[in-house]
C-alpha positions as a Python dict, from the first residue, in 0.01 Angstrom:
ca = {
    (1, 'M'): (0, 0, 0),
    (2, 'R'): (-48, 86, 367),
    (3, 'G'): (149, -185, 517),
    (4, 'P'): (140, -566, 496),
    (5, 'R'): (-197, -611, 660),
    (6, 'T'): (-311, -455, 343),
    (7, 'F'): (-89, -624, 101),
    (8, 'R'): (-226, -987, 251),
    (9, 'S'): (-557, -887, 223),
    (10, 'F'): (-506, -776, -120),
    (11, 'L'): (-359, -1105, -198),
    (12, 'L'): (-664, -1305, 24),
    (13, 'I'): (-903, -1112, -250),
    (14, 'V'): (-748, -1189, -553),
    (15, 'L'): (-709, -1553, -447),
    (16, 'A'): (-1047, -1570, -350),
    (17, 'A'): (-1214, -1412, -683),
    (18, 'A'): (-930, -1628, -927),
    (19, 'A'): (-1094, -1948, -782),
    (20, 'V'): (-1442, -1824, -763),
    (21, 'R'): (-1437, -1720, -1160),
    (22, 'G'): (-1260, -2006, -1224),
    (23, 'V'): (-1482, -2222, -1116),
    (24, 'W'): (-1799, -2068, -1236),
    (25, 'T'): (-1633, -2033, -1615),
    (26, 'W'): (-1533, -2447, -1574),
    (27, 'A'): (-1900, -2504, -1453),
    (28, 'N'): (-2093, -2250, -1707),
    (29, 'S'): (-1890, -2223, -2051),
    (30, 'N'): (-2055, -2290, -2356),
    (31, 'G'): (-1695, -2340, -2557),
    (32, 'P'): (-1705, -2293, -2890),
    (33, 'D'): (-2072, -2176, -2879),
    (34, 'E'): (-1937, -1888, -2698),
    (35, 'L'): (-1844, -1693, -3049),
    (36, 'R'): (-2140, -1595, -3133),
    (37, 'G'): (-2258, -1210, -3171),
    (38, 'D'): (-1969, -919, -3104),
    (39, 'A'): (-1740, -1212, -2981),
    (40, 'V'): (-1698, -1372, -3359),
    (41, 'F'): (-1568, -1045, -3454),
    (42, 'F'): (-1313, -1008, -3115),
    (43, 'F'): (-1177, -1354, -3216),
    (44, 'Q'): (-1154, -1363, -3570),
    (45, 'G'): (-998, -1026, -3539),
    (46, 'A'): (-788, -1170, -3285),
    (47, 'R'): (-637, -1421, -3502),
    (48, 'H'): (-620, -1174, -3790),
    (49, 'L'): (-362, -929, -3583),
    (50, 'L'): (-125, -1276, -3525),
    (51, 'K'): (-153, -1390, -3837),
    (52, 'D'): (-186, -1087, -4082),
    (53, 'H'): (-118, -791, -3829),
    (54, 'A'): (-428, -600, -3933),
    (55, 'L'): (-757, -608, -3757),
    (56, 'V'): (-1048, -741, -3969),
    (57, 'D'): (-1283, -1017, -3944),
    (58, 'D'): (-1313, -1333, -4242),
    (59, 'S'): (-1604, -1073, -4371),
    (60, 'G'): (-1352, -784, -4387),
    (61, 'N'): (-1513, -594, -4130),
    (62, 'R'): (-1189, -364, -3986),
    (63, 'A'): (-1374, -79, -3784),
    (64, 'V'): (-1668, -241, -3633),
    (65, 'R'): (-1553, -275, -3320),
    (66, 'L'): (-1191, -82, -3163),
    (67, 'P'): (-890, -250, -3142),
    (68, 'L'): (-774, -333, -2766),
    (69, 'Y'): (-926, -598, -2711),
    (70, 'P'): (-888, -796, -2995),
    (71, 'A'): (-554, -701, -2943),
    (72, 'F'): (-558, -846, -2593),
    (73, 'L'): (-719, -1180, -2668),
    (74, 'A'): (-408, -1178, -2953),
    (75, 'A'): (-137, -1147, -2740),
    (76, 'V'): (-357, -1431, -2533),
    (77, 'F'): (-352, -1667, -2823),
    (78, 'S'): (23, -1565, -2901),
    (79, 'V'): (108, -1732, -2559),
    (80, 'A'): (-100, -1988, -2486),
    (81, 'G'): (-285, -2101, -2828),
    (82, 'T'): (-561, -1999, -2974),
    (83, 'S'): (-857, -2140, -2792),
    (84, 'V'): (-1197, -2001, -2646),
    (85, 'A'): (-1042, -2142, -2275),
    (86, 'A'): (-721, -1948, -2337),
    (87, 'A'): (-926, -1592, -2339),
    (88, 'Q'): (-1145, -1728, -2033),
    (89, 'A'): (-856, -1840, -1833),
    (90, 'A'): (-680, -1506, -1891),
    (91, 'Q'): (-1003, -1324, -1842),
    (92, 'C'): (-1052, -1499, -1491),
    (93, 'L'): (-715, -1364, -1376),
    (94, 'L'): (-811, -1025, -1459),
    (95, 'G'): (-1083, -1034, -1296),
    (96, 'A'): (-950, -1155, -990),
    (97, 'L'): (-669, -846, -1024),
    (98, 'T'): (-958, -635, -1073),
    (99, 'C'): (-1082, -791, -742),
    (100, 'G'): (-783, -676, -554),
    (101, 'I'): (-786, -305, -744),
    (102, 'I'): (-1149, -203, -597),
    (103, 'Y'): (-1062, -290, -232),
    (104, 'L'): (-703, -108, -309),
    (105, 'G'): (-910, 222, -488),
    (106, 'A'): (-1139, 209, -159),
    (107, 'L'): (-889, 259, 63),
    (108, 'G'): (-783, 589, -115),
    (109, 'F'): (-1109, 728, 14),
    (110, 'A'): (-1247, 503, 274),
    (111, 'A'): (-1114, 286, 572),
    (112, 'E'): (-1084, -84, 627),
    (113, 'E'): (-1365, -233, 692),
    (114, 'A'): (-1560, -25, 367),
    (115, 'A'): (-1278, -92, 145),
    (116, 'L'): (-1277, -474, 254),
    (117, 'L'): (-1676, -448, 167),
    (118, 'A'): (-1597, -327, -174),
    (119, 'G'): (-1310, -605, -251),
    (120, 'W'): (-1499, -868, -56),
    (121, 'S'): (-1828, -799, -247),
    (122, 'A'): (-1651, -769, -565),
    (123, 'V'): (-1488, -1178, -511),
    (124, 'F'): (-1867, -1270, -486),
    (125, 'Y'): (-2028, -1029, -748),
    (126, 'Y'): (-2189, -1154, -1045),
    (127, 'G'): (-2178, -867, -1260),
    (128, 'L'): (-1779, -898, -1230),
    (129, 'I'): (-1788, -1292, -1254),
    (130, 'G'): (-2007, -1378, -1556),
    (131, 'P'): (-1820, -1165, -1801),
    (132, 'C'): (-1488, -1366, -1754),
    (133, 'G'): (-1647, -1643, -1914),
    (134, 'R'): (-1763, -1458, -2240),
    (135, 'L'): (-1549, -1318, -2570),
    (136, 'L'): (-1690, -969, -2481),
    (137, 'A'): (-1458, -680, -2344),
    (138, 'E'): (-1744, -606, -2034),
    (139, 'S'): (-1410, -799, -1809),
    (140, 'F'): (-1107, -648, -1969),
    (141, 'Y'): (-1337, -339, -1977),
    (142, 'S'): (-1381, -344, -1609),
    (143, 'F'): (-1045, -415, -1535),
    (144, 'W'): (-914, -48, -1721),
    (145, 'L'): (-1230, 139, -1551),
    (146, 'T'): (-1083, 6, -1180),
    (147, 'V'): (-756, 129, -1263),
    (148, 'L'): (-868, 473, -1387),
    (149, 'F'): (-1038, 483, -1074),
    (150, 'A'): (-851, 346, -784),
    (151, 'A'): (-580, 615, -942),
    (152, 'W'): (-830, 866, -896),
    (153, 'F'): (-903, 757, -543),
    (154, 'R'): (-521, 665, -430),
    (155, 'C'): (-381, 1016, -613),
    (156, 'R'): (-183, 1234, -355),
    (157, 'G'): (0, 1482, -577),
    (158, 'R'): (267, 1288, -751),
    (159, 'W'): (266, 1202, -1125),
    (160, 'K'): (272, 845, -1088),
    (161, 'E'): (-126, 814, -1048),
    (162, 'P'): (-243, 1085, -1269),
    (163, 'A'): (-40, 919, -1554),
    (164, 'I'): (-185, 603, -1459),
    (165, 'A'): (-491, 770, -1471),
    (166, 'A'): (-408, 946, -1819),
    (167, 'L'): (-345, 580, -2006),
    (168, 'S'): (-602, 385, -1848),
    (169, 'S'): (-811, 636, -1988),
    (170, 'A'): (-659, 569, -2306),
    (171, 'A'): (-708, 201, -2257),
    (172, 'L'): (-1042, 261, -2202),
    (173, 'Y'): (-1172, 421, -2507),
    (174, 'L'): (-943, 185, -2738),
    (175, 'T'): (-1178, -51, -2558),
    (176, 'R'): (-1519, 125, -2607),
    (177, 'P'): (-1601, 462, -2725),
    (178, 'E'): (-1824, 545, -2425),
    (179, 'G'): (-1478, 488, -2223),
    (180, 'A'): (-1386, 848, -2264),
    (181, 'L'): (-1668, 973, -2065),
    (182, 'A'): (-1529, 779, -1761),
    (183, 'G'): (-1158, 979, -1853),
    (184, 'L'): (-1366, 1312, -1954),
    (185, 'A'): (-1527, 1305, -1579),
    (186, 'V'): (-1212, 1253, -1388),
    (187, 'A'): (-1054, 1559, -1607),
    (188, 'A'): (-1370, 1799, -1538),
    (189, 'F'): (-1406, 1716, -1213),
    (190, 'G'): (-1043, 1662, -1079),
    (191, 'P'): (-887, 1983, -983),
    (192, 'G'): (-1057, 2101, -694),
    (193, 'T'): (-1280, 1804, -580),
    (194, 'R'): (-953, 1564, -521),
    (195, 'R'): (-629, 1709, -303),
    (196, 'G'): (-304, 1696, -487),
    (197, 'W'): (-498, 1642, -837),
    (198, 'K'): (-406, 1941, -1035),
    (199, 'L'): (-506, 2091, -1348),
    (200, 'V'): (-197, 2013, -1548),
    (201, 'H'): (-311, 1614, -1455),
    (202, 'S'): (-649, 1686, -1611),
    (203, 'L'): (-467, 1816, -1922),
    (204, 'A'): (-257, 1511, -1974),
    (205, 'V'): (-527, 1292, -1954),
    (206, 'V'): (-750, 1488, -2205),
    (207, 'A'): (-429, 1529, -2432),
    (208, 'C'): (-396, 1137, -2390),
    (209, 'L'): (-769, 1070, -2470),
    (210, 'G'): (-721, 1341, -2786),
    (211, 'A'): (-392, 1154, -2887),
    (212, 'V'): (-555, 792, -2928),
    (213, 'M'): (-871, 909, -3061),
    (214, 'L'): (-655, 1084, -3374),
    (215, 'A'): (-450, 758, -3390),
    (216, 'W'): (-729, 564, -3465),
    (217, 'G'): (-898, 808, -3662),
    (218, 'A'): (-603, 849, -3858),
    (219, 'R'): (-575, 437, -3917),
    (220, 'N'): (-970, 438, -4004),
    (221, 'Q'): (-857, 716, -4308),
    (222, 'R'): (-656, 482, -4455),
    (223, 'A'): (-867, 158, -4432),
    (224, 'L'): (-1173, 306, -4473),
    (225, 'G'): (-1120, 633, -4627),
    (226, 'R'): (-1344, 835, -4387),
    (227, 'F'): (-1182, 983, -4069),
    (228, 'T'): (-1368, 761, -3806),
    (229, 'P'): (-1260, 798, -3466),
    (230, 'G'): (-1522, 556, -3270),
    (231, 'T'): (-1640, 255, -3518),
    (232, 'T'): (-1881, 157, -3826),
    (233, 'G'): (-2119, 2, -3544),
    (234, 'A'): (-2211, 270, -3443),
    (235, 'G'): (-2476, 349, -3574),
    (236, 'F'): (-2644, 22, -3552),
    (237, 'S'): (-2614, 101, -3145),
    (238, 'F'): (-2801, 420, -3249),
    (239, 'W'): (-3059, 216, -3421),
    (240, 'A'): (-3050, -53, -3115),
    (241, 'G'): (-3175, 193, -2871),
    (242, 'L'): (-3476, 341, -2842),
    (243, 'P'): (-3615, 317, -3240),
    (244, 'R'): (-3575, -85, -3125),
    (245, 'T'): (-3749, -58, -2816),
    (246, 'M'): (-4027, 121, -2936),
    (247, 'S'): (-4016, -189, -3272),
    (248, 'E'): (-3933, -440, -3099),
    (249, 'K'): (-4149, -417, -2740),
    (250, 'L'): (-4376, -134, -2770),
    (251, 'S'): (-4537, -172, -3074),
    (252, 'A'): (-4835, -319, -3108),
    (253, 'S'): (-4681, -514, -3443),
    (254, 'P'): (-4347, -575, -3340),
    (255, 'S'): (-4109, -609, -3654),
    (256, 'V'): (-3700, -542, -3679),
    (257, 'A'): (-3603, -384, -3983),
    (258, 'W'): (-3212, -523, -4090),
    (259, 'A'): (-2952, -403, -4290),
    (260, 'P'): (-2956, -482, -4672),
    (261, 'A'): (-2714, -818, -4716),
    (262, 'G'): (-2394, -770, -4847),
    (263, 'A'): (-2394, -422, -4737),
    (264, 'S'): (-2050, -293, -4649),
    (265, 'E'): (-1968, -203, -4308),
    (266, 'Q'): (-1992, 167, -4365),
    (267, 'E'): (-2343, 133, -4586),
    (268, 'R'): (-2499, -76, -4283),
    (269, 'D'): (-2378, 207, -4016),
    (270, 'A'): (-2557, 457, -4284),
    (271, 'Y'): (-2827, 252, -4263),
    (272, 'Y'): (-2889, 201, -3885),
    (273, 'W'): (-2801, 574, -3830),
    (274, 'K'): (-3068, 693, -4111),
    (275, 'L'): (-3325, 425, -4020),
    (276, 'G'): (-3317, 519, -3680),
    (277, 'A'): (-3307, 919, -3664),
    (278, 'D'): (-3622, 862, -3927),
    (279, 'Q'): (-3759, 656, -3642),
    (280, 'L'): (-3698, 914, -3398),
    (281, 'R'): (-3829, 1197, -3596),
    (282, 'S'): (-4170, 1041, -3670),
    (283, 'T'): (-4269, 942, -3330),
    (284, 'P'): (-4445, 1162, -3073),
    (285, 'P'): (-4252, 1281, -2770),
    (286, 'L'): (-4466, 1092, -2502),
    (287, 'A'): (-4376, 764, -2670),
    (288, 'L'): (-4041, 869, -2657),
    (289, 'A'): (-3989, 918, -2323),
    (290, 'K'): (-4202, 596, -2238),
    (291, 'A'): (-3932, 376, -2461),
    (292, 'A'): (-3623, 562, -2254),
    (293, 'A'): (-3775, 482, -1921),
    (294, 'F'): (-3827, 165, -2062),
    (295, 'N'): (-3481, 109, -2181),
    (296, 'L'): (-3339, 273, -1854),
    (297, 'A'): (-3550, 45, -1592),
    (298, 'S'): (-3366, -233, -1814),
    (299, 'A'): (-3071, -94, -1734),
    (300, 'Y'): (-3090, -206, -1356),
    (301, 'Y'): (-3345, -471, -1369),
    (302, 'P'): (-3265, -776, -1100),
    (303, 'F'): (-3278, -1057, -1327),
    (304, 'L'): (-3068, -1211, -1620),
    (305, 'P'): (-3252, -1412, -1650),
    (306, 'R'): (-3170, -1538, -1290),
    (307, 'F'): (-3181, -1317, -1011),
    (308, 'E'): (-2899, -1144, -968),
    (309, 'L'): (-2889, -1149, -561),
    (310, 'T'): (-2490, -1015, -536),
    (311, 'Y'): (-2641, -739, -686),
    (312, 'V'): (-2981, -610, -530),
    (313, 'L'): (-2794, -718, -193),
    (314, 'L'): (-2588, -382, -281),
    (315, 'V'): (-2854, -164, -469),
    (316, 'P'): (-2970, 40, -135),
    (317, 'L'): (-2587, 109, -25),
    (318, 'W'): (-2506, 235, -336),
    (319, 'L'): (-2868, 459, -374),
    (320, 'W'): (-2759, 606, -51),
    (321, 'A'): (-2385, 695, -128),
    (322, 'F'): (-2572, 935, -404),
    (323, 'W'): (-2695, 1117, -135),
    (324, 'A'): (-2399, 1091, 88),
    (325, 'G'): (-2126, 1177, -218),
    (326, 'L'): (-2321, 1510, -252),
    (327, 'R'): (-2062, 1615, 28),
    (328, 'R'): (-1806, 1367, -88),
    (329, 'R'): (-1664, 1547, -401),
    (330, 'E'): (-1397, 1281, -428),
    (331, 'L'): (-1722, 1053, -561),
    (332, 'W'): (-1837, 1278, -804),
    (333, 'P'): (-1647, 1141, -1123),
    (334, 'A'): (-1795, 831, -1068),
    (335, 'M'): (-2153, 960, -969),
    (336, 'G'): (-2084, 1157, -1319),
    (337, 'V'): (-1988, 860, -1493),
    (338, 'L'): (-2274, 655, -1384),
    (339, 'V'): (-2548, 915, -1466),
    (340, 'A'): (-2414, 977, -1801),
    (341, 'W'): (-2335, 622, -1897),
    (342, 'S'): (-2695, 504, -1802),
    (343, 'A'): (-2829, 815, -2017),
    (344, 'L'): (-2590, 683, -2288),
    (345, 'Y'): (-2727, 332, -2307),
    (346, 'V'): (-3086, 452, -2275),
    (347, 'V'): (-3018, 633, -2674),
    (348, 'F'): (-2746, 377, -2812),
    (349, 'G'): (-2756, 22, -2674),
    (350, 'G'): (-3118, -15, -2556),
    (351, 'H'): (-3336, -264, -2321),
    (352, 'D'): (-3023, -458, -2210),
    (353, 'S'): (-2932, -570, -1841),
    (354, 'R'): (-2587, -625, -1885),
    (355, 'F'): (-2444, -303, -1969),
    (356, 'R'): (-2476, -229, -1600),
    (357, 'Q'): (-2187, -503, -1567),
    (358, 'S'): (-1994, -218, -1789),
    (359, 'F'): (-1975, 11, -1421),
    (360, 'A'): (-1990, -247, -1173),
    (361, 'P'): (-1687, -159, -1021),
    (362, 'L'): (-1846, 190, -966),
    (363, 'L'): (-2133, 69, -811),
    (364, 'L'): (-1879, -139, -561),
    (365, 'W'): (-1715, 174, -494),
    (366, 'L'): (-2034, 366, -397),
    (367, 'A'): (-2184, 78, -206),
    (368, 'A'): (-1874, 103, 8),
    (369, 'A'): (-1913, 497, 31),
    (370, 'G'): (-2266, 482, 152),
    (371, 'F'): (-2181, 190, 377),
    (372, 'E'): (-1929, 404, 604),
    (373, 'D'): (-2145, 667, 605),
    (374, 'L'): (-2452, 413, 734),
    (375, 'R'): (-2203, 324, 972),
    (376, 'G'): (-2130, 694, 1146),
    (377, 'R'): (-2520, 751, 1146),
    (378, 'I'): (-2669, 417, 1272),
    (379, 'P'): (-2582, 231, 1535),
    (380, 'L'): (-2406, -138, 1453),
    (381, 'A'): (-2663, -353, 1586),
    (382, 'R'): (-2961, -117, 1386),
    (383, 'L'): (-2758, -128, 1083),
    (384, 'Q'): (-2728, -542, 1111),
    (385, 'V'): (-3076, -607, 1152),
    (386, 'A'): (-3147, -337, 860),
    (387, 'A'): (-2913, -552, 690),
    (388, 'G'): (-3028, -885, 820),
    (389, 'L'): (-3381, -832, 720),
    (390, 'W'): (-3290, -718, 377),
    (391, 'A'): (-3024, -984, 281),
    (392, 'S'): (-3333, -1241, 431),
    (393, 'L'): (-3640, -1078, 191),
    (394, 'N'): (-3340, -1134, -114),
    (395, 'V'): (-3261, -1502, -26),
    (396, 'F'): (-3632, -1537, -52),
    (397, 'V'): (-3685, -1360, -372),
    (398, 'F'): (-3330, -1580, -484),
    (399, 'L'): (-3518, -1924, -373),
    (400, 'F'): (-3806, -1828, -515),
    (401, 'A'): (-3696, -1636, -860),
    (402, 'S'): (-3882, -1805, -1133),
    (403, 'R'): (-4188, -1700, -993),
    (404, 'A'): (-4012, -1341, -871),
    (405, 'R'): (-3965, -1299, -1207),
    (406, 'L'): (-4289, -1359, -1406),
    (407, 'L'): (-4433, -1131, -1129),
    (408, 'A'): (-4168, -825, -1245),
    (409, 'L'): (-4240, -940, -1616),
    (410, 'F'): (-4621, -921, -1558),
    (411, 'I'): (-4570, -568, -1385),
    (412, 'R'): (-4315, -442, -1661),
    (413, 'D'): (-4588, -585, -1939),
    (414, 'A'): (-4898, -370, -1735),
    (415, 'L'): (-4690, -36, -1680),
    (416, 'W'): (-4551, 3, -2072),
    (417, 'G'): (-4858, -223, -2239),
    (418, 'I'): (-4677, -515, -2341),
    (419, 'R'): (-4899, -768, -2496),
}
């Protein structure tokens, strides 16, 4: 940290973020009803880790998801008891710390004014608030992503930051497999784009990632009889991407095909891989492009279903940063990860706006970079007028969000021919 002023700002951001997340979660929590979908595996996996020291859910699934988030929940449960509320409280604290680290990370490439914009935007950014109340991996994942890139932005040639980057890259991968792309982006762009980052630092990141991949794959070799460095849920994610969008959203007769009841996790995985591949092979290229465009637009769609005001307010800034970032090489890894994950979620995952919450810290940092660049190009008075007009427009949309959403859905349906 740069001094007492930086520490005070960091502390204020963390405390404000903790209060915002605590109040929001208390007001919006569904209690035990939060245990649905993937949350069931995470919750049950954490209980079995505590009781049996094995990652497995009540149905016997052992590798549907990666182990670090269930291990985090198990650690929380061992201290505060096995409850949804305990997990939510821990995630609120972790989310608050994430906001503070976003501020510190921004100081590695931007002036105080832009760093404060990133930090205080994080405090009120719904993409970092909403996940704190759900027993899903987003808030935990965002924390490690923030640690990784804060270490990258603040690297000055010592081994401390690259060591933190290597460990957080491994933690990202062990939370969700696509997390490996973040570590690989830092390793690939590192030498020559960040003063103080050397080739040996990149090799350390790659070695750390390789070690955890091999360790997890070897564990699955023992548990499943097959070397699996990812998860047995990958086939479903693949089918849920382009094939499901075409079947469920863009088909004249929407339908969804589920794996046979009673199938093992490996059989389900193989079933969805084959189902998705068969459908892609039989689909014309133009229809595939249409489904891909639908999934990509869904990732950045502003209604969840409520209008996500804090996200839309920053869109011009991070879009501008993609232009300005071409001349700022320290931003290349963040930009590369955003592009890679956006493309990946088109193919694996499908039409879900929630995916962008995974890379919310990167959007906030790019917004700070965009603001700093515009601040140097445009007189402050004009920038304030433009910001006021944009904010006013979005507040107006927010006040009439239900009607605006209907208009957005009408435009979507017209563009993609959805009936």
